C-alpha positions as CSV (number, residue, x, y, z in Angstrom):
1,M,84.2,100.2,110.1
2,A,84.3,100.2,106.3
3,M,87.6,99.3,104.7
4,T,88.7,98.3,101.2
5,D,90.0,94.9,100.0
6,R,92.1,95.1,96.8
7,T,92.3,91.8,94.9
8,G,93.6,91.4,91.4
9,G,93.8,95.2,91.0
10,E,90.2,95.7,91.8
11,A,88.9,97.3,95.0
12,R,85.8,96.3,96.9
13,T,84.5,97.7,100.2
14,V,84.0,95.3,103.1
15,T,82.9,95.9,106.7
16,A,85.7,95.2,109.2
17,G,84.2,93.0,111.9
18,D,85.9,91.8,115.1
19,E,87.6,88.9,113.3
20,L,88.8,89.9,109.9
21,T,92.1,90.2,108.0
22,V,91.8,92.8,105.2
23,S,94.4,92.7,102.4
24,F,95.0,96.1,100.9
25,G,97.2,95.3,97.9
26,D,100.0,97.8,97.5
27,G,101.8,99.1,100.6
28,W,101.7,102.7,101.6
29,E,104.5,103.2,104.1
30,N,106.9,101.5,101.6
31,D,105.0,103.0,98.7
32,G,103.8,100.2,96.5
33,D,103.4,100.7,92.7
34,E,99.7,101.1,92.3
35,G,98.9,103.5,95.2
36,G,100.4,106.1,93.1
37,A,98.5,108.5,91.0
38,A,98.9,112.1,92.1
39,T,95.2,112.1,93.2
40,A,95.5,108.6,94.9
41,D,92.9,106.7,93.0
42,K,89.8,107.1,90.8
43,S,87.3,107.3,93.7
44,G,89.1,110.4,95.0
45,Q,89.6,112.0,91.5
46,G,86.0,113.3,91.3
47,I,86.3,115.0,94.7
48,V,89.7,116.6,93.9
49,T,88.5,117.7,90.4
50,A,85.3,119.3,91.8
51,F,87.4,121.1,94.5
52,G,89.8,122.4,91.8
53,Q,86.9,123.7,89.7
54,S,85.5,125.5,92.7
55,M,88.9,127.0,93.5
56,K,89.3,128.2,89.9
57,M,85.8,129.7,89.9
58,L,86.4,131.6,93.1
59,R,89.8,132.8,91.9
60,V,88.3,134.1,88.6
61,R,85.4,135.7,90.5
62,A,88.0,137.5,92.7
63,G,89.8,138.8,89.6
64,L,93.1,137.2,90.4
65,E,95.5,135.7,88.0
66,R,97.2,132.4,89.0
67,E,100.5,134.2,89.6
68,E,99.0,136.6,92.1
69,F,96.8,134.0,93.8
70,G,99.9,131.7,94.1
71,R,101.9,134.5,95.8
72,R,99.2,134.9,98.3
73,I,99.1,131.3,99.3
74,G,102.8,130.6,98.8
75,Y,102.8,128.5,95.6
76,S,103.8,129.0,92.0
77,A,101.3,129.6,89.2
78,S,102.0,126.1,87.9
79,T,101.1,124.6,91.2
80,V,97.9,126.6,91.4
81,A,97.1,125.2,87.9
82,S,97.7,121.7,89.3
83,F,95.3,122.3,92.1
84,E,92.6,123.7,89.8
85,Q,93.0,120.9,87.3
86,G,92.8,118.2,90.0
87,R,96.4,117.0,89.3
88,R,97.6,117.8,92.8
89,I,96.0,117.7,96.2
90,P,96.3,120.8,98.5
91,S,96.9,120.3,102.2
92,P,94.2,121.3,104.7
93,R,96.4,124.4,105.6
94,T,96.6,125.4,101.9
95,I,92.8,125.1,101.6
96,E,92.4,127.4,104.6
97,Q,94.8,129.9,103.1
98,A,93.1,129.8,99.7
99,D,89.7,130.3,101.3
100,E,91.0,133.4,103.1
101,A,92.9,134.8,100.1
102,L,89.8,134.5,97.9
103,G,87.3,135.7,100.6
104,A,85.4,132.5,100.0
105,A,83.7,132.5,103.4
106,G,84.1,128.8,103.9
107,L,83.2,127.7,100.4
108,L,86.6,126.0,100.1
109,T,87.2,125.0,103.7
110,V,84.0,122.9,103.6
111,W,85.9,120.6,101.3
112,K,88.8,120.0,103.7
113,E,87.8,116.6,105.1
114,Q,86.8,115.1,101.7
115,V,89.9,116.4,100.0
116,E,92.1,115.1,102.8
117,R,90.6,111.6,102.5
118,A,91.1,111.7,98.8
119,Q,94.9,112.1,99.1
120,Y,95.3,108.6,100.4
121,P,95.0,105.4,98.2
122,V,91.8,103.5,99.0
123,F,93.6,100.7,100.7
124,F,95.3,103.1,103.2
125,R,92.2,105.2,104.2
126,G,91.2,102.7,106.9
127,M,94.7,103.1,108.5
128,A,94.8,106.8,108.1
129,K,91.4,107.0,109.8
130,L,92.7,104.8,112.7
131,E,95.7,107.1,113.1
132,K,93.3,110.0,113.7
133,E,91.3,108.0,116.2
134,A,94.3,106.4,118.0
135,I,94.9,106.7,121.7
136,E,98.0,104.5,121.3
137,L,100.2,103.6,118.4
138,L,103.1,101.1,118.6
139,S,105.4,100.7,115.7
140,Y,108.3,98.4,114.9
141,D,110.4,99.1,111.8
142,T,113.3,97.3,110.2
143,L,113.8,98.9,106.7
144,V,113.2,102.6,106.8
145,V,112.3,105.3,109.3
146,K,108.6,105.2,110.1
147,G,106.7,107.7,107.8
148,L,105.3,109.5,110.9
149,L,108.9,110.2,111.9
150,Q,110.4,111.1,108.5
151,T,111.8,114.5,107.6
152,E,110.6,115.9,104.3
153,E,113.9,115.4,102.6
154,Y,114.2,111.8,103.9
155,M,110.7,111.2,102.5
156,R,111.8,112.5,99.1
157,A,115.0,110.4,99.1
158,V,113.0,107.3,99.8
159,L,110.3,108.0,97.2
160,A,113.0,108.8,94.6
161,M,114.4,105.3,95.1
162,R,111.2,103.6,94.0
163,R,111.5,101.2,91.1
164,P,109.9,101.7,88.7
165,P,110.3,105.4,89.3
166,L,107.4,107.5,90.6
167,D,106.5,110.6,88.6
168,Q,107.0,114.0,90.3
169,E,103.3,114.7,90.8
170,T,103.0,111.4,92.7
171,I,106.0,112.2,94.9
172,E,104.6,115.6,95.7
173,Q,101.2,114.1,96.6
174,R,102.8,111.4,98.8
175,V,105.0,113.9,100.6
176,A,102.0,116.2,101.3
177,A,100.0,113.2,102.6
178,R,102.7,111.9,104.9
179,L,103.4,115.4,106.3
180,A,99.7,115.8,107.0
181,R,99.7,112.5,109.0
182,Q,102.4,114.0,111.3
183,D,99.7,116.2,112.8
184,I,99.3,113.3,115.2
185,F,102.2,114.7,117.3
186,D,100.4,118.0,117.9
187,R,96.8,116.8,118.6
188,Q,95.3,118.4,121.7
189,L,94.6,114.9,123.2
190,A,97.9,113.5,122.1
191,P,98.0,109.7,121.8
192,L,100.8,107.6,123.3
193,L,103.3,106.9,120.6
194,S,106.0,104.2,120.8
195,F,108.6,103.5,118.1
196,V,111.2,100.8,118.0
197,M,113.5,100.5,115.0
198,D,116.5,98.4,114.1
199,E,119.9,100.0,114.2
200,S,120.3,99.2,110.5
201,V,117.5,101.7,109.8
202,L,119.6,104.5,111.3
203,R,122.8,103.4,109.5
204,R,121.3,103.2,106.0
205,R,122.4,106.5,104.4
206,L,119.4,107.0,102.2
207,G,119.8,110.3,100.5
208,G,123.4,110.8,101.7
209,K,125.1,111.7,105.0
210,G,123.4,115.1,105.2
211,V,119.9,113.7,104.8
212,L,120.5,111.0,107.4
213,G,122.1,113.3,109.8
214,R,119.2,115.7,109.8
215,Q,116.8,112.7,110.1
216,L,118.7,111.6,113.2
217,E,118.5,115.1,114.6
218,H,114.7,115.1,114.0
219,L,114.4,111.8,115.8
220,L,116.1,113.3,118.9
221,L,113.7,116.3,118.7
222,I,110.5,114.2,118.3
223,G,111.7,112.0,121.1
224,Q,111.6,114.9,123.5
225,K,107.8,115.0,123.3
226,R,106.3,113.6,126.5
227,N,103.9,111.3,124.7
228,V,106.7,109.8,122.4
229,E,109.2,107.1,123.1
230,I,111.8,106.1,120.6
231,Q,113.9,102.9,121.1
232,I,116.6,101.3,119.1
233,M,117.1,97.5,118.6
234,P,120.9,97.2,118.3
235,L,122.5,94.9,115.9
236,T,124.4,93.3,118.8
237,C,121.2,92.2,120.4
238,E,121.2,88.4,120.5
239,E,117.5,88.0,120.9
240,S,114.6,89.7,119.0
241,A,110.9,89.0,118.9
242,G,110.7,91.1,115.8
243,V,112.1,88.5,113.4
244,D,108.8,88.4,111.5
245,G,109.3,92.0,110.3
246,P,107.8,95.4,110.8
247,F,104.2,96.0,112.1
248,T,102.1,98.7,113.7
249,V,99.5,98.2,116.5
250,V,96.9,100.9,116.8
251,T,94.5,101.2,119.7
252,R,91.3,103.1,118.9
253,D,89.5,105.4,121.3
254,D,86.9,102.7,122.0
255,G,89.7,100.3,123.1
256,K,89.8,98.1,120.0
257,K,93.2,97.2,118.6
258,F,94.3,96.8,115.0
259,V,97.5,95.5,113.5
260,Y,98.9,96.9,110.2
261,A,101.7,95.3,108.4
262,E,103.4,95.7,105.0
263,A,105.8,93.6,102.9
264,Q,106.9,93.8,99.3
265,G,104.1,96.1,98.1
266,T,101.2,94.5,100.0
267,S,99.6,95.7,103.2
268,T,97.2,94.0,105.7
269,L,95.0,95.3,108.5
270,Q,94.3,92.7,111.0
271,T,91.2,93.2,113.1
272,D,91.0,89.9,114.9
273,P,91.1,90.8,118.7
274,Q,93.2,87.7,119.5
275,Q,95.8,88.5,116.8
276,A,95.8,92.1,117.8
277,A,96.4,91.2,121.4
278,L,99.2,88.9,120.5
279,A,100.9,91.5,118.3
280,A,100.7,94.0,121.2
281,A,102.3,91.4,123.5
282,R,105.0,90.7,120.9
283,Y,105.7,94.5,120.7
284,G,106.1,94.6,124.5
285,I,108.7,91.9,124.3
286,I,110.5,93.8,121.5
287,R,110.5,96.9,123.6
288,S,112.0,95.0,126.5
289,Q,114.8,93.7,124.3
290,A,115.6,97.1,122.8
291,L,117.7,99.9,124.3
292,T,115.7,102.1,126.8
293,P,114.6,105.5,125.5
294,R,117.5,107.2,127.4
295,E,120.0,104.7,126.0
296,S,118.5,105.1,122.6
297,V,119.1,108.9,122.7
298,E,122.7,108.3,123.5
299,F,123.0,105.8,120.8
300,I,121.5,108.2,118.1
301,E,123.9,110.9,119.4
302,R,126.8,108.5,118.8
303,L,125.6,107.7,115.3
304,L,125.4,111.5,114.6
305,G,129.0,111.9,115.8
306,E,130.1,109.1,113.4
307,L,128.7,110.8,110.3
């Protein structure tokens, strides 16, 4: 599996063997500083630019102004211009709508996979690919709600708090990318998904009471899915195996496990089987120390009542 190692601001591709720790530079879940252009990075820029030129050529050929085309796919003329100029990355659904609106007969949808990859920073593409291949994903979080579980307004609140501030194009790109990753919940062969988060995550009113309240409601809704378990580690818990911080364990469809962790703008994907097995075991202990899924539902409902 090819992945990217970022060192000193430069990226190089390495092959992830059975025993390798790959440092990816700036974090993605917590949105490091350099993962940040609206088109993710220079390697994806060429793909996005070429797609935008194709979209513009087909729009002009169809005799549509940007305003009319935008109405047909649900975007403003300025957003259409951003797509065409490669300054913003459309979602797979938007590409499908554009292909249909322009009668392109697949000339745009053929770009979907490449454009989707381009929306992620180089250092996160390995993890994004793993999420798509996962049969199991285990996540422990201590700072913010996991990206896969975030509502759009919670995402925007978190992204708006980045320092130095992110420009609006970057925020829009990251929101679109994060929402696209949430397709994991609706896959036909749904993976097993387990999330444990500290109580402090759910008490931190990022974006205000309203944003937090709707995020808590969203957690209750997602938690109803049969392949999803959400558990809370209460602040009153006197023992925790999660003192080393947040991490995610992904099991691929071939049975291999990977560990992804972020801290202060850096992210690491651990592929050593022994370390991955230890992380999975550690996660099992964390789950046993946290509230049960049923108790966690009641806990989140109580927090909602306190807002």
